[in-house]
N, C-alpha and C positions, 0 to 999 in steps of 0.2 A: 321605323323611325327614320326621318330624313334630317341630315345635318351637313355641314361643310366638311370636306375631306380633311383639311388641316386640323380640325378640332379633334377628330378621332384617330388620325394617323399622321402626326407631325413629322415623322421620319420620311414621309413621301414628299415633303415640301421644304427641303433644306434652305431655299431662298427666304422662307419666312422664319425659320428657326436655325440660326447658324451655330447653335451650341454643339460642340464636338461630340458630346456623349450620345446625342441622338443618332449618330452613325452606327451605334451598336444596338439600337432598339428596333424591333419589328413587331408584327402583329401577334406573335406568340408571347410577347411580354405584356399584352393588354388584357383588360377585363372591363366589360361594358355594363353599366347599370343606368337606369333612368329613374329620376324622382318625379312623382306626381304631386302637385301642390294645389291647394284650394285657391280660389281667386284672390284671397287676401295674402297669399304667400305661405300660409301655414302648411307644413309637411303633412302629406296624406299617406303615401307609401312609396316604396322603391321596388323596382323589378329588375331582375337579371335579364340581360339581353344575350343573344347568341354570341359566341366568341369570334365570329367572322364578320367583317365589314366588306361592303362592295362599293367600289369607287369608279368614277368616270376615269377612263384611261389617261386623259391629259389635262383635265380641268378640275379646279378646286371648287366647283359649284355643287357637287353632289357626292354624298356618301349615304349608303343605306345600311341600317342596322336592323336586325330582325329579332323577333321573340323566339325563344327556343321551342322546339316541337314538343 
């Protein structure tokens, strides 16, 4: 699954999220799931994703989340 880094790891982007509490959060505090929906928006299912995300080292244009093995 591909998304923006600031969506799944806001603590990496303090310029976007100045909230002080985010300085105390990191990846070990996260849990990733994805919802699949029908074209009309009706919920279909949700899936657990792997607990680790992969980010571009300097840009907010990419984060990759994977499905567990």
